[in-house]
N, C-alpha and C positions, 0 to 999 in steps of 0.2 A: 559180209567178208572185212569191208576197212579192221575194223577189231583183233585183224590174227594177220596176215598182210604186211609184207615187204618188200616195198619196192624198191632197186634200186641195176643201175644203168654202168653205160661206161664213157666219159669227156671223146677215153682214147676214142672209140668207131663209131661215139655219137658225130663229132668234129674234125674224125678224120687224120688225128695225129696221133694213129696209132702207133704207141710206144712208151705214151702218157700212163701211170699206174692211178689215179683217181675216179672213185666209184663212191655219185653219189650215195643215198640210201635213206626214203623218204617211210614211214609212216603209223603209227598208232606209238607216245610215247612212252610207255609201258615195257614194249620189243625196239625198238629206236633203241633208249639210253643204253642196256644193258650189250648191243653192241659198241656203240658209242666206247662205250670205256672199256674194252677189249682189246678194239686196237687200237684207245693209247697204249693200252704194253705187251701188243707185237709189230705193232707202227711206226718208224717214223712219220711226222703231222710230214704236211705240206707247206710246200717254202711261200710267203709270206709273192716271190715274184709270179710263180707259180699260182698263189689266191687272185689273183692278179691281171693271167695272161687269160686266164678260165672264162674269168667276169667280163672279159675284153671279146673271143674267141665269140661267146656265147651274145652278149652285144652283136657285133657285130652280124652272125646268124639269120634272127631277125630284123636283117635290113637285106630288101632285095637282094639279089643272085642271079644270075644269066638269065636274064627273062620272071625267073618264079619270084615267089611275095617273100620267099627266104630260101638259106642255105638251105633249108632242116624240107622243104617242095618239092627244089629239085632231086 
């Protein structure tokens, strides 16, 4: 199914920062490339500050959190 599947999720929901409109997409190149082309024409790109903030949040989320292995396990 991988060759026919694109997975998306929301950083806003995953990192409890609702209101942030950022979501990655993963899948085979022949499906993801047209998505990238379309998004580039209808949405503004994320700012560098937003990208750095998401990266920092993802790093923090992998650290121990409230007695759990990480934020996602919590």
